C-alpha angles and dihedrals in degrees: 000000000000119000116238126218110241096180113133122201128189090253096049130079115250118253114285114274136089099269129074128204120241090235092056091050091050091051091046092056094034093237135123119276087240089062091058091047089052090052089051093046090050091052092242093117114035116224140170129222116235120198137019138212133066094334117075113259117256117240121224130184120215112241091235091054090048092051092047090051091048090050091051089052091053092050095048110103112242119227115258115261104246092196091066092076 
């Protein structure tokens, strides 16, 4: 069986599947991973916890929720640049 490369880069699409990793989302938006966790904690970006036990559960964001969040960002009016005067 041939090994597959699972490396994700900011420019690449995540592996196929409905759930995205927090790290990929952070790279996509060029923000810290802690920023994505803060969005999840605030309820701004829905996520699910995968795994139980002694190790902390991994959080994943459904692709549809990610796309809806990204669309909301695009629709949010940006503040005017006061230095343009």
